[in-house]
C-alpha positions as CSV (number, residue, x, y, z in Angstrom):
1,M,-6.6,31.1,-1.5
2,P,-9.1,30.8,1.3
3,G,-9.9,33.6,3.4
4,F,-7.3,34.2,6.9
5,N,-7.2,31.3,9.3
6,H,-9.4,29.4,7.3
7,Y,-9.6,25.9,6.1
8,P,-9.5,25.2,2.5
9,S,-12.7,23.0,3.2
10,S,-14.4,25.9,4.3
11,G,-18.4,26.5,2.7
12,C,-18.0,30.5,4.0
13,G,-18.5,33.0,1.0
14,W,-14.8,34.1,1.8
15,C,-13.6,30.9,0.5
16,V,-15.9,30.0,-2.1
17,N,-16.0,33.2,-4.0
18,H,-12.4,34.5,-3.2
19,G,-13.7,37.2,-1.7
20,Q,-15.0,38.3,-5.4
21,T,-19.0,39.1,-6.5
22,G,-20.2,35.8,-8.1
23,I,-21.3,31.9,-7.3
24,V,-18.5,29.5,-7.4
25,A,-19.6,25.8,-7.1
26,W,-18.7,24.0,-4.4
27,D,-18.8,20.7,-3.5
28,G,-17.6,20.7,0.1
29,P,-18.3,16.7,0.6
30,R,-16.1,15.8,-1.6
31,A,-13.3,18.4,-1.1
32,E,-13.3,17.4,2.5
33,A,-12.9,13.8,1.2
34,Q,-9.9,14.6,-0.7
35,V,-8.3,16.4,2.0
36,T,-9.0,13.3,4.5
37,L,-7.2,10.7,1.9
38,R,-4.0,13.6,1.3
39,Q,-3.8,13.1,5.0
40,Y,-3.8,9.6,6.1
41,G,-1.7,9.5,2.3
42,A,-4.5,7.1,0.8
43,D,-4.8,9.5,-2.7
44,R,-2.6,8.6,-4.5
45,S,-2.4,4.6,-3.4
46,R,-4.1,1.2,-3.2
47,A,-2.2,0.0,-1.0
48,A,-1.9,2.8,1.1
49,C,-5.8,2.8,2.2
50,F,-5.1,-0.4,4.0
51,I,-1.7,-0.2,4.8
52,D,0.6,2.9,6.8
53,H,3.5,4.0,4.5
54,N,6.5,3.1,6.8
55,A,9.1,5.6,5.8
56,R,9.7,8.9,4.0
57,C,12.2,9.0,0.8
58,P,15.3,10.6,1.9
59,V,15.5,12.9,-0.8
60,C,12.0,14.6,-1.6
61,N,10.9,13.7,1.7
62,A,7.5,12.2,-0.1
63,R,5.3,9.3,2.2
64,V,6.5,6.1,0.6
65,F,7.0,2.1,1.3
66,Y,10.0,0.8,2.3
67,Y,11.9,-2.6,1.8
68,Q,14.9,-3.7,3.5
69,N,16.2,-7.5,3.1
70,R,18.9,-9.6,5.3
71,H,21.9,-8.8,2.6
72,G,21.0,-4.7,2.0
73,S,19.4,-5.0,-1.4
74,R,16.5,-1.4,-0.4
75,V,13.3,-0.4,-2.4
76,F,11.2,2.4,-2.5
77,F,7.4,1.7,-3.5
78,D,4.9,4.5,-4.4
79,D,2.2,1.3,-4.6
80,L,2.4,-2.4,-3.3
81,A,0.5,-5.5,-5.2
82,P,0.1,-6.0,-7.7
83,S,1.9,-3.5,-9.5
84,W,4.9,-2.9,-7.4
85,T,5.2,1.2,-8.6
86,K,8.5,1.6,-8.1
87,H,9.4,5.4,-5.9
88,P,11.4,7.5,-8.9
89,C,14.0,8.7,-6.6
90,T,16.5,6.3,-7.1
91,D,19.2,7.2,-4.3
92,N,19.6,4.2,-2.4
93,R,19.9,5.3,0.9
94,A,18.1,4.4,3.9
95,P,15.8,6.3,5.5
96,A,15.8,8.2,8.5
97,A,13.9,6.1,10.7
98,A,11.2,3.1,9.3
99,S,9.3,0.9,11.4
100,R,7.7,-2.8,9.7
101,L,4.6,-2.4,7.5
102,A,1.7,-2.9,9.5
103,F,-2.2,-2.8,8.6
104,R,-3.7,0.8,9.5
105,S,-6.2,0.7,12.3
106,R,-9.7,-0.3,11.9
107,G,-10.7,3.7,12.9
108,A,-8.5,5.0,9.8
109,L,-9.6,1.9,7.7
110,A,-13.5,2.9,8.2
111,K,-12.2,7.0,7.5
112,I,-11.1,6.1,4.5
113,S,-13.0,3.9,3.1
114,A,-16.3,6.0,3.5
115,A,-13.7,9.3,1.9
116,L,-13.2,6.9,-0.7
117,G,-17.0,7.3,-1.6
118,A,-17.4,10.7,-1.2
119,A,-14.2,11.5,-3.4
120,G,-16.1,9.5,-6.3
121,A,-12.8,7.3,-6.1
122,P,-13.0,4.5,-9.6
123,T,-13.7,0.7,-8.5
124,R,-11.1,-1.4,-6.9
125,D,-9.5,-4.8,-8.1
126,D,-10.0,-7.5,-6.2
127,W,-6.3,-8.0,-4.9
128,L,-6.5,-8.5,-1.0
129,F,-3.6,-7.1,1.1
130,G,-2.1,-9.7,3.2
131,I,1.6,-9.3,5.7
132,V,2.9,-13.0,6.4
133,E,3.2,-13.5,9.9
134,A,4.8,-17.0,10.5
135,I,6.3,-18.8,7.6
136,V,7.1,-22.8,8.3
137,P,9.1,-24.9,6.4
138,D,10.0,-28.6,6.2
139,T,11.7,-30.6,3.5
140,V,9.0,-31.1,1.3
141,Q,7.0,-27.7,2.0
142,V,6.2,-24.7,3.0
143,T,3.4,-23.7,5.2
144,M,2.6,-19.6,5.1
145,R,0.5,-17.4,7.4
146,V,-0.8,-14.3,5.7
147,G,-2.9,-11.7,7.8
148,L,-5.6,-9.8,5.6
149,T,-7.2,-6.5,5.9
150,Q,-10.3,-7.6,4.3
151,E,-10.5,-10.4,6.7
152,Q,-10.8,-11.3,10.6
153,Q,-8.4,-14.6,10.4
154,P,-5.3,-15.1,8.4
155,R,-4.8,-17.6,5.7
156,S,-2.6,-20.6,5.8
157,L,-1.2,-20.6,2.0
158,T,0.9,-23.8,1.9
159,F,3.9,-24.0,-1.0
160,R,5.7,-27.1,-2.6
161,G,9.4,-27.1,-1.7
162,G,10.9,-25.9,1.3
163,A,11.8,-22.6,0.9
164,V,10.3,-19.1,-0.6
165,P,11.0,-15.7,-1.2
166,I,9.5,-14.4,0.8
167,G,10.2,-13.5,4.6
168,E,7.9,-13.1,8.0
169,G,7.2,-8.7,7.9
170,D,6.7,-8.7,3.9
171,V,3.1,-7.4,2.2
172,V,1.9,-10.3,-0.5
173,G,-1.2,-9.6,-3.0
174,L,-3.9,-12.9,-3.0
175,R,-6.5,-13.1,-5.8
176,N,-8.1,-16.3,-7.0
177,G,-5.0,-18.4,-6.1
178,E,-2.3,-16.5,-6.7
179,I,0.0,-14.4,-4.7
180,S,1.5,-11.1,-5.6
181,F,5.1,-9.9,-4.0
182,F,8.3,-8.6,-4.4
183,D,11.4,-10.6,-5.1
184,L,13.9,-8.5,-3.1
185,E,17.1,-10.8,-4.3
186,A,16.3,-10.7,-7.7
187,M,14.7,-7.3,-7.5
188,E,12.2,-8.0,-9.3
189,A,7.5,-8.1,-8.8
190,R,7.0,-11.6,-9.0
191,I,3.2,-13.8,-9.5
192,A,3.2,-18.0,-8.5
193,T,0.4,-20.0,-7.8
194,V,-0.6,-20.9,-4.2
195,G,0.6,-24.6,-4.2
196,S,3.1,-24.6,-6.7
197,Q,6.9,-24.2,-5.8
198,I,8.7,-20.8,-6.4
199,H,11.2,-21.1,-8.0
200,R,14.0,-18.1,-6.0
201,G,15.5,-15.9,-8.5
202,A,12.8,-16.4,-11.5
203,A,11.4,-13.3,-12.3
204,V,7.8,-13.2,-13.4
205,R,5.8,-10.2,-15.1
206,P,2.8,-9.1,-12.8
207,R,-0.5,-9.4,-14.6
208,S,-3.4,-6.7,-14.0
């Protein structure tokens, strides 16, 4: 434990040596980076590096991503695209307070990015995170506008057919012409090809 009124990242003799003689190695920048990641809730989830958690689990109070559709289906996630890792608590109650999922501010993204580098985080894969801003259906195709954390301008994606099992405000992953999303009606993670028709209820196991 650090000394009284000291922070865990303190480099003073008491905190490093725990009040004892001898030398203990202390990596100050790395420890401070890990503290920063924990403060932002970005130490265990790739998605949390880019997207703010919008709720807390009503069972264990952990930071989670919360989804609910118009039919009342609910799911808590620890991580989003492409793995869509469900939170292990099975309670189906809605959280006491939840907002729509939203991108982190550019200032927060810069701090998290610097902390990831200082903490020696492993290289991430090339999935891009996006939030669906608008869906425009017609009789033969659906155009979806997706804002991405890593790009200044939103992308327009087109799919065949008159509807898609994705709603405004949903988070999606994009990579190499594929879209990853969670189908709340089928309660399954899915991957589809941009430009194709997304059939409702046909679950597809996501690829890594």
